[in-house]
C-alpha positions in Angstrom: -40.3 3.8 13.3 -38.5 4.0 16.6 -34.9 3.3 16.4 -34.6 3.7 12.5 -31.8 5.2 10.8 -32.8 9.0 10.5 -29.4 10.2 9.1 -29.0 11.0 5.2 -28.0 8.3 3.0 -24.7 10.0 2.3 -23.9 10.6 6.0 -24.2 6.9 6.6 -22.1 6.0 3.6 -19.1 8.6 5.0 -19.1 6.7 8.2 -19.4 3.2 6.7 -16.6 4.0 4.2 -14.3 5.3 6.8 -14.9 2.3 9.3 -14.4 -0.3 6.4 -10.7 1.4 6.0 -10.2 1.0 9.8 -9.9 4.8 10.0 -10.7 6.6 13.2 -12.2 10.1 12.8 -8.6 11.7 13.3 -7.0 9.4 10.6 -9.9 10.4 8.2 -9.0 14.1 8.8 -5.4 13.1 8.0 -6.4 11.4 4.8 -8.4 14.6 3.6 -5.3 16.8 4.4 -2.8 14.4 2.7 -5.4 14.4 -0.4 -5.4 18.3 -0.3 -1.7 18.4 -0.8 -0.7 22.1 -1.0 -4.1 23.4 -0.6 -4.1 24.0 3.0 -7.0 22.8 5.2 -7.7 23.5 9.1 -5.9 21.4 11.5 -6.5 17.8 12.5 -8.9 18.8 15.3 -10.8 21.2 13.5 -11.2 18.8 10.4 -12.1 16.1 13.1 -15.1 18.1 14.4 -16.4 18.8 10.8 -16.4 15.1 10.1 -18.3 14.4 13.1 -20.9 16.8 12.0 -20.9 15.7 8.4 -21.4 11.8 9.6 -24.2 12.8 12.1 -26.0 14.3 9.0 -26.0 17.7 10.4 -24.3 19.5 7.5 -23.7 18.5 3.7 -19.8 19.0 3.0 -19.0 21.6 0.5 -18.0 21.0 -2.9 -14.2 21.5 -1.8 -14.6 18.6 0.8 -16.9 16.5 -1.3 -13.9 16.2 -4.0 -11.3 15.5 -1.2 -13.5 12.9 0.2 -14.0 11.4 -3.4 -10.1 11.2 -4.0 -9.3 10.1 -0.5 -11.9 7.2 -0.5 -11.7 6.4 -4.2 -15.3 6.6 -4.6 -17.0 8.8 -7.2 -18.4 11.9 -5.7 -21.8 11.2 -7.4 -21.9 7.9 -5.7 -20.8 9.1 -2.3 -23.0 12.2 -2.1 -26.1 11.2 -4.1 -28.9 12.7 -1.9 -31.8 12.8 -4.6 -34.4 9.8 -3.8 -35.7 7.9 -7.0 -39.1 9.1 -7.8 -41.4 7.1 -10.3 -42.8 9.3 -13.1 -46.6 9.5 -13.7 -47.6 8.3 -17.2 -49.1 11.2 -19.1 -49.3 9.9 -22.6 -50.1 6.4 -24.1 -47.1 4.2 -24.1 -45.9 2.7 -27.5 -45.4 -0.7 -26.4 -43.7 -1.9 -29.5 -41.4 1.0 -29.7 -40.2 0.4 -26.0 -39.7 -3.1 -26.9 -37.5 -2.2 -30.0 -35.6 0.2 -27.8 -34.9 -2.2 -25.1 -33.6 -4.8 -27.8 -31.1 -2.0 -29.1 -29.7 -1.6 -25.4 -29.6 -5.2 -25.0 -27.4 -5.5 -28.3 -25.3 -2.5 -27.0 -24.8 -4.3 -23.5 -23.5 -7.6 -25.2 -20.9 -5.6 -27.2 -17.7 -4.6 -25.3 -14.7 -2.3 -26.0 -12.2 -5.1 -24.4 -11.7 -8.6 -25.1 -10.0 -11.4 -23.2 -6.7 -10.7 -24.9 -6.9 -7.0 -23.7 -7.8 -7.9 -20.1 -4.9 -10.6 -20.0 -2.5 -8.1 -21.4 -2.9 -5.5 -18.9 -3.0 -8.0 -16.1 0.3 -9.4 -17.2 1.8 -5.8 -17.7 1.1 -5.1 -14.1 3.0 -8.2 -13.2 5.8 -7.5 -15.2 6.0 -3.9 -13.9 5.9 -5.3 -10.2 8.8 -7.7 -11.1 10.9 -5.1 -13.0 10.7 -2.9 -9.8 12.7 -5.4 -8.0 15.9 -4.3 -10.0 15.4 -1.2 -12.2 15.1 2.4 -11.0 11.8 3.4 -9.4 11.3 6.5 -11.5 11.4 4.7 -14.6 8.9 2.0 -13.3 6.6 4.9 -12.0 6.4 6.5 -15.3 5.5 3.1 -17.2 3.0 2.3 -14.5 1.3 5.7 -14.9 1.1 5.0 -18.6 -0.7 1.8 -17.9 -3.1 3.2 -15.3 -4.2 6.0 -18.0 -4.7 3.2 -20.6 -6.8 1.0 -18.2 -8.8 4.2 -16.8 -9.6 5.2 -20.4 -10.9 1.6 -21.2 -13.2 2.0 -18.0 -14.3 5.7 -18.8 -14.6 5.6 -22.5 -16.1 2.5 -23.5 -18.3 -0.1 -22.1 -17.9 -3.9 -21.1 -19.8 -6.7 -19.8 -19.9 -6.7 -15.9 -17.5 -9.2 -15.4 -15.0 -7.6 -17.8 -15.7 -4.2 -15.9 -14.7 -6.2 -12.5 -11.6 -7.4 -14.1 -10.6 -3.8 -15.1 -11.3 -2.7 -11.8 -8.9 -5.3 -10.1 -6.4 -4.6 -12.6 -6.7 -0.9 -11.8 -6.4 -1.6 -8.0 -3.4 -3.5 -8.7 -1.8 -0.7 -10.6 -2.6 2.0 -8.1 -1.3 -0.2 -5.3 2.1 -0.4 -7.3 2.0 3.3 -7.8 1.6 3.9 -4.1 4.4 1.4 -3.2 6.7 3.2 -5.6 5.9 6.8 -4.4 6.4 5.8 -0.8 9.8 4.5 -1.8 10.5 7.8 -3.3 9.5 9.9 -0.3 6.3 11.0 -1.7 3.7 10.1 1.1 0.9 12.4 -0.1 0.9 10.9 -3.6 1.4 7.4 -1.9 -1.5 7.7 0.1 -3.7 9.0 -2.8 -2.7 6.0 -4.7 -3.4 3.7 -2.0 -6.9 5.0 -1.2 -7.8 4.7 -4.8 -6.4 1.1 -4.8 -8.5 0.3 -1.8 -11.6 1.8 -3.3 -11.3 0.1 -6.5 -10.6 -3.4 -4.9 -13.3 -3.1 -2.4 -15.9 -2.2 -5.2 -14.7 -5.3 -7.2 -15.1 -7.4 -4.2 -11.8 -9.1 -4.9 -9.9 -10.5 -1.7 -6.3 -10.7 -3.3 -6.8 -6.9 -4.5 -7.9 -6.0 -1.2 -5.2 -7.6 0.5 -2.6 -5.9 -1.9 -4.0 -2.4 -1.0 -4.0 -3.0 2.7 -0.4 -4.0 2.4 0.5 -0.5 0.6 -1.6 1.3 3.3 0.1 -0.5 6.2 3.4 0.5 4.9 2.5 4.0 4.7 1.1 4.1 8.1 4.3 2.3 9.4 6.8 5.0 7.8 4.3 7.7 9.1 4.7 6.5 12.6 1.2 5.1 13.0 2.4 1.8 14.3 -0.8 0.3 15.7 -2.6 1.3 12.7 0.0 -0.5 10.5 -0.4 -3.7 12.5 -4.1 -3.5 12.2 -4.2 -2.9 8.5 -1.6 -5.8 7.8 -3.7 -8.3 10.0 -7.0 -7.3 8.1 -4.8 -7.8 4.8 -3.6 -11.3 6.1 -7.3 -12.2 7.1 -8.6 -11.3 3.7 -5.6 -12.8 1.6 -5.6 -15.8 -0.4 -2.9 -18.5 0.3 -0.2 -17.0 -1.8 3.1 -15.4 -0.7 1.5 -12.0 -0.2 -0.2 -13.5 2.9 3.3 -14.3 4.4 4.2 -10.9 3.5 1.3 -9.4 5.2 2.1 -11.2 8.5 5.6 -10.0 8.1 4.5 -6.5 7.9 2.2 -6.9 11.1 5.3 -8.4 12.7 7.4 -5.3 11.8 4.9 -2.7 13.2 4.7 -4.7 16.6 8.4 -5.0 17.0 8.6 -1.1 16.4 6.1 -0.8 19.2 8.3 -2.9 21.3 5.5 -5.7 21.5 7.7 -8.7 20.9 5.2 -11.3 21.8 2.8 -10.0 19.3 5.7 -9.6 16.7 6.6 -13.1 17.3 3.2 -14.4 17.0 2.9 -12.7 13.6 6.0 -14.4 12.6 4.4 -17.6 13.5 1.5 -16.6 11.3 3.9 -15.8 8.5 5.6 -19.4 8.8 2.1 -21.1 8.6 1.1 -19.1 5.6 4.0 -20.2 3.8 3.6 -23.7 4.6 -0.1 -23.2 3.2 0.6 -21.7 0.0 -1.4 -23.3 -2.8 -1.6 -20.8 -5.6 0.7 -18.4 -7.4 0.9 -14.6 -6.6 -1.9 -12.4 -8.3 0.8 -9.7 -9.0 4.1 -11.0 -7.5 7.4 -8.8 -7.8 7.6 -6.2 -5.2 4.3 -7.9 -3.7 5.7 -11.2 -3.3 7.6 -12.7 -0.2 10.2 -15.0 -0.8 12.7 -16.5 2.0 15.0 -13.7 1.9 12.4 -10.9 2.5 10.9 -13.1 5.4 14.3 -13.5 6.8 14.6 -9.5 6.7 11.5 -8.9 8.7 12.5 -11.8 11.1 15.9 -10.2 11.7 14.1 -6.9 12.7 12.3 -8.7 15.5 15.4 -10.2 16.7 17.1 -7.0 16.8 14.5 -5.3 18.6 14.5 -8.3 21.1 18.1 -7.5 21.8 19.2 -10.7 20.0 21.8 -9.8 17.6 23.0 -13.4 17.0 19.5 -14.3 15.9 19.3 -11.5 13.7 22.7 -12.4 12.1 21.4 -15.9 11.5 18.4 -14.5 9.6 20.3 -12.0 7.5 22.8 -14.7 6.6 20.0 -17.0 5.6 18.4 -14.3 3.6 21.5 -13.7 1.6 22.0 -17.3 1.1 18.6 -17.5 -0.3 19.8 -15.1 -3.0 22.7 -16.9 -3.6 20.8 -20.0 -4.4 18.8 -18.4 -7.1 15.9 -16.7 -5.3 14.8 -13.6 -7.4 16.9 -10.8 -6.3 15.5 -7.5 -5.2 17.9 -4.7 -4.4 15.5 -2.9 -2.0 15.2 -6.1 0.4 18.8 -7.0 -0.2 19.9 -3.6 1.0 17.7 -3.9 4.0 19.2 -7.2 4.9 22.7 -5.6 4.7 21.6 -2.8 7.0 20.1 -5.3 9.4 23.3 -7.3 9.4 25.3 -4.1 10.1 23.1 -3.2 13.1 23.6 -6.7 14.5 27.4 -6.3 14.3 27.2 -2.9 15.9 25.1 -4.4 18.6 28.0 -6.9 19.2 30.6 -3.8 19.1 32.1 -5.2 15.7 32.4 -2.1 13.7 34.6 -3.5 11.2 32.0 -6.3 10.4 29.2 -3.4 10.2 31.4 -1.4 7.5 31.7 -4.5 5.5 28.0 -5.1 5.6 27.3 -1.7 4.7 29.7 -1.2 2.0 27.3 -2.7 -0.9 24.5 -0.6 0.1 26.5 2.7 0.3 27.9 1.8 -3.1 24.2 1.8 -4.8 23.7 4.2 -7.7 21.7 7.4 -6.8 18.4 6.1 -8.9 18.2 3.0 -6.5 18.7 4.9 -3.0 15.3 4.4 -2.0 13.8 6.5 0.7 13.1 3.3 3.1 16.8 2.7 2.8 17.9 6.1 3.5 15.5 6.3 6.6 17.0 3.0 7.8 20.6 4.1 7.4 19.7 7.4 9.2 18.5 5.4 12.2 21.9 3.5 11.9 23.8 6.7 12.0 22.1 8.0 15.1 23.1 4.6 17.0 26.7 5.5 16.0 26.5 8.8 17.4 25.9 7.1 20.9 28.4 7.8 23.8 30.3 4.5 23.2 31.3 5.3 19.7 32.4 8.9 20.2 36.0 8.1 20.0 35.9 5.5 17.2 37.6 6.4 13.9 35.4 3.7 12.4 32.1 5.0 13.6 33.1 8.4 12.5 33.9 7.4 9.0 30.7 5.4 8.7 28.6 8.4 9.9 30.3 10.3 7.3 29.7 8.0 4.5 25.9 7.7 5.6 25.5 11.5 5.4 26.9 11.4 1.8 24.5 8.6 0.8 21.5 10.3 2.2 22.7 13.5 0.1 21.8 11.7 -3.1 18.7 9.7 -3.1 16.4 8.6 -5.7 13.7 11.2 -6.3 
């Protein structure tokens, strides 16, 4: 038929799955290289040319690249690259109708049984929530180990047993949440390749389950990774996609804040302010509890931290100070404390003080962060402190003893970080 799709089904799937994730071809190439880890692949441009040929259906990827695609997209290789069409078998012998009925009855009885119950499903879902909450205050490596143990338990249920379809969907959703949490922690530990792998798996599982809350969670982790990798426009797009998918919980607020953060980093203050308005609107419309919470929740303090960042980029240190003070005040009035956000608020306060030439105030704001134990010195905090240190290396601070002391303390902090 004229105009009909002539590409193989696997080629169509490769393009559809890539575009579902808002990845261009170069980004797909980066994902394959990330997934390969220490196994060296050709450069981005070469892999991009290969991807174009694969998506056109001209060449089927070899076994190595099929495995990398499967890991990067979080989809089983057999599903992604299935090429054999279904062919009906001709009947060569008389059919035992009664025997077939008995066999189907046995299959039906098997399908009604399950290796999980409602208690098991609830337990694993609650376990993810506890880990996400514990991560706010406990060392990341400890939580990563506990989360990995939980992941193995849930994957074992999926792989070694069978469930009703609704139960399988619940397990997929729970596993997507677990992988999103592992991605977040890995990123905080400065392990971007591992974080990308977990995030891709989280998105694949959430997409397969068709759960908007889990999809939003996965998009949040992917936005974070794109942000710290310098892919700021992609970070904004992923956050906005998650915002549009999200249910009305604080995760929707958080995704709007992530979008604002990406736009301010690009210097697009009008778009950043628009995203902040979306965050305020989302907070006013919250009508349900968070599906995970903890590190995937957004209280007033966390929202203030992102808002302060936009004020700093807009050269409004007074506005930034008001937001950081409001954020710390939220913690003092009982909002659940998270040392990562708390640390970033203090760093934002220090940046505002430096902009106002108040180095003594900046030093006071930084002291609590610089005193964090090694196991809580997240890569994200170290990166922000590194930026602050570069500001203190500017010409106007060259003769300042306070600036020199702060630069030295920041170097000492960054020498010992969580890993």
